[in-house]
C-alpha positions as CSV (number, residue, x, y, z in Angstrom):
1,M,156.5,57.5,83.3
2,G,153.5,58.2,81.1
3,G,151.0,57.3,83.8
4,I,152.8,59.5,86.3
5,R,152.8,62.4,83.9
6,E,149.0,62.0,83.2
7,M,148.3,61.8,87.0
8,Y,150.4,65.0,87.5
9,M,148.6,66.8,84.7
10,G,145.2,65.7,86.0
11,F,146.1,66.9,89.5
12,S,147.3,70.2,88.1
13,K,144.0,70.6,86.2
14,E,141.9,69.8,89.3
15,K,144.0,72.3,91.3
16,G,143.5,74.9,88.6
17,R,139.7,74.4,88.6
18,R,139.6,74.7,92.4
19,K,141.6,77.9,92.2
20,L,139.3,79.3,89.5
21,V,136.2,78.4,91.7
22,K,137.8,80.2,94.6
23,V,138.5,83.2,92.5
24,V,134.9,83.3,91.1
25,I,133.4,82.9,94.6
26,T,135.6,85.6,96.0
27,C,134.7,87.9,93.2
28,A,131.0,87.1,93.7
29,L,131.2,87.8,97.4
30,F,133.1,91.0,96.8
31,A,130.5,92.1,94.3
32,L,127.7,91.3,96.8
33,F,129.6,93.3,99.5
34,I,130.0,96.3,97.3
35,T,126.3,96.1,96.3
36,G,125.3,95.9,99.9
37,V,127.4,98.9,100.8
38,V,125.9,100.9,97.9
39,F,122.3,99.9,98.9
40,A,123.0,100.7,102.6
41,S,124.4,104.1,101.7
42,Y,121.5,104.9,99.5
43,S,119.1,103.8,102.2
44,E,120.8,106.0,104.8
45,D,120.8,109.0,102.4
46,V,117.1,108.7,101.7
47,N,116.2,108.2,105.3
48,E,118.3,111.1,106.4
49,G,116.7,113.3,103.7
50,L,113.2,112.4,104.8
51,A,114.0,112.7,108.4
52,D,115.4,116.2,107.8
53,S,112.3,117.3,106.0
54,L,109.4,115.7,108.0
55,I,108.1,115.9,111.5
56,R,105.7,113.1,112.6
57,L,103.3,112.8,115.6
58,H,103.6,109.6,117.6
59,V,101.1,108.8,120.4
60,L,101.8,105.7,122.6
61,A,99.0,104.2,124.6
62,N,99.5,102.9,128.2
63,S,98.4,99.4,127.2
64,D,96.4,97.5,124.6
65,S,93.2,97.4,126.7
66,K,90.1,98.8,125.1
67,E,89.9,101.7,127.5
68,D,93.6,102.7,127.0
69,Q,93.3,102.5,123.3
70,Q,90.3,104.8,123.3
71,L,92.1,107.1,125.6
72,K,95.0,107.2,123.2
73,R,92.7,108.2,120.3
74,D,91.1,110.9,122.5
75,V,94.5,112.4,123.4
76,R,95.5,112.2,119.8
77,D,92.5,114.1,118.6
78,R,93.0,116.8,121.2
79,V,96.7,117.2,120.5
80,I,96.0,117.4,116.7
81,Q,93.3,120.0,117.3
82,Y,95.7,122.1,119.3
83,M,98.7,121.7,117.1
84,K,96.7,122.5,113.9
85,E,96.1,126.0,115.3
86,Q,99.7,126.4,116.5
87,L,101.2,125.3,113.2
88,K,98.8,127.0,110.8
89,D,101.3,129.7,109.9
90,S,104.5,127.6,110.0
91,K,106.4,127.7,106.7
92,D,109.4,125.4,107.3
93,I,110.6,122.6,109.5
94,E,112.8,124.7,111.8
95,Q,109.9,127.0,112.6
96,T,107.7,123.9,113.2
97,K,110.3,122.4,115.6
98,N,110.6,125.7,117.5
99,I,106.8,125.9,117.9
100,I,106.6,122.3,119.1
101,N,109.4,122.8,121.6
102,K,107.7,125.9,123.0
103,N,104.5,124.0,123.4
104,L,105.7,120.7,125.0
105,N,104.4,121.6,128.4
106,R,101.1,122.7,127.0
107,I,100.7,119.5,125.1
108,E,101.3,117.6,128.3
109,E,98.7,119.7,130.1
110,I,96.1,119.1,127.3
111,S,96.8,115.4,127.4
112,R,96.5,115.3,131.2
113,E,93.1,117.1,130.9
114,V,91.8,114.3,128.6
115,I,93.2,111.6,130.9
116,T,91.7,113.1,134.0
117,K,88.3,113.4,132.4
118,Q,88.3,109.7,131.9
119,N,89.2,109.1,135.6
120,K,92.7,107.9,134.8
121,K,95.9,108.9,136.7
122,Y,98.4,108.1,134.0
123,P,101.5,110.4,133.7
124,V,102.1,111.8,130.3
125,K,105.3,112.9,128.6
126,A,105.7,114.9,125.4
127,M,109.1,115.2,123.7
128,L,110.6,116.0,120.3
129,G,113.3,113.7,119.1
130,S,114.3,111.0,116.5
131,F,112.4,107.7,116.7
132,P,112.1,104.5,114.7
133,F,108.9,104.1,112.6
134,P,107.7,101.2,110.4
135,T,106.5,101.7,106.8
136,K,103.3,103.7,106.8
137,L,100.7,104.5,104.2
138,Y,98.9,107.8,104.2
139,G,96.3,107.4,101.4
140,D,98.4,107.2,98.2
141,I,101.6,108.3,100.0
142,A,104.0,105.7,101.5
143,L,106.8,106.6,104.0
144,P,109.4,103.8,104.2
145,A,110.6,102.5,107.6
146,G,113.3,104.5,109.3
147,Y,114.2,107.0,111.9
148,Y,112.2,110.2,111.8
149,Q,111.9,113.4,113.8
150,A,108.7,113.2,115.8
151,L,106.6,114.8,118.5
152,R,106.2,111.8,120.8
153,V,103.4,111.7,123.4
154,V,103.7,108.8,125.9
155,I,100.7,107.9,128.0
156,G,101.5,106.0,131.2
157,E,103.7,103.0,130.5
158,G,103.6,103.6,126.7
159,E,103.4,99.8,126.1
160,G,100.2,99.7,124.0
161,A,99.6,100.0,120.3
162,N,100.7,103.4,119.0
163,W,99.4,105.8,116.4
164,W,101.3,108.2,114.1
165,C,100.9,110.8,111.4
166,V,102.9,113.7,109.8
167,L,102.7,117.1,111.4
168,F,104.9,118.8,108.9
169,P,104.0,119.0,106.1
170,P,100.5,118.7,107.6
171,L,99.2,115.2,106.8
172,C,97.8,115.0,110.3
173,F,95.3,117.7,109.4
174,V,93.7,115.9,106.4
175,D,91.8,112.7,106.2
176,A,94.2,110.5,104.3
177,T,93.3,107.2,105.9
178,H,91.4,106.2,102.8
179,G,91.7,107.5,99.2
180,T,94.3,110.1,98.3
181,V,96.2,113.0,99.9
182,P,95.0,116.4,98.7
183,D,97.0,118.0,95.9
184,S,97.8,121.0,98.2
185,V,99.5,118.8,100.7
186,K,101.4,117.0,97.9
187,Q,102.6,120.3,96.7
188,D,103.9,121.0,100.2
189,L,105.7,117.7,100.2
190,K,107.1,118.3,96.7
191,A,108.5,121.7,97.9
192,T,110.0,120.1,101.0
193,L,111.6,117.0,99.6
194,S,114.1,116.3,96.8
195,N,112.8,115.0,93.5
196,E,114.2,111.5,94.3
197,E,112.5,111.5,97.8
198,Y,109.2,112.7,96.4
199,A,109.2,110.1,93.6
200,L,110.0,107.4,96.1
201,I,107.0,108.1,98.5
202,T,104.5,108.8,95.7
203,A,105.3,105.9,93.3
204,E,102.3,104.0,91.9
205,D,101.9,100.3,91.1
206,T,102.7,100.8,87.4
207,E,105.4,99.4,85.1
208,E,107.0,102.8,84.8
209,D,107.4,103.1,88.6
210,I,108.8,99.6,89.1
211,P,112.4,100.9,89.5
212,V,111.3,103.4,92.1
213,K,109.3,100.7,93.9
214,V,112.5,98.6,94.0
215,K,114.4,101.5,95.5
216,F,111.6,101.9,98.1
217,K,112.0,98.2,99.1
218,V,115.8,98.7,99.4
219,V,115.3,101.5,101.8
220,E,112.6,99.6,103.7
221,L,114.7,96.5,104.0
222,F,117.9,98.2,105.3
223,Q,116.0,100.5,107.6
224,N,114.0,97.7,109.1
225,S,117.2,95.8,109.7
226,R,118.8,98.8,111.3
227,I,115.8,99.3,113.6
228,K,115.7,95.6,114.6
229,F,119.5,95.6,115.3
230,T,119.4,98.8,117.3
231,G,116.4,97.4,119.3
232,M,118.3,94.2,120.0
233,V,121.4,96.0,121.2
234,S,119.3,98.3,123.4
235,R,117.7,95.2,125.1
236,I,121.0,93.6,125.6
237,F,122.6,96.6,127.4
238,K,119.4,97.8,129.1
């Protein structure tokens, strides 16, 4: 009888341990799920805030050939030159969108002029919409991956390497490829974005900014995943 009792107690203890392990694993998975939901929600909120406050310029080349890439840059320069004049008095994003929409046909005409001068017959299409972008550095400002409002100019097949900048606030009109963005433009950004959004895109590589950098990575991770998933679904049902 004693042996049977010991076996029963041992079995009960093992069963109890297994149950405890299941409870711990379930709690851990639930905690991970909740954390994922919180991070995903934060990522969407940040991306939505940035998308509602910025308008980017996106120029897509016909192909990756040397000639098509140079043509893309020439079209880009001409469009920027034209839009700089059109947007010089724009004070907010809604006014900027209205100006862009009114000038879509003219942007296409300007682009075709550049294309024709280089003896190409590519069609060109200009549109204002929401499009996916990877993480991009503008001098000492970094915009995380996500969906942004943009003026998109597609040359020909639009299958070559693309180029992008920010039309509003006007990062396109300053040389921020190297070095820093001028303080005047940063002030425009600060006035346009929330404190959280501004801190996120201007965080530096210092210990004080590590928590902000972590938040940036969270947004980047979730938005990249969203872009890849959406792209995969689009290819499946294309």
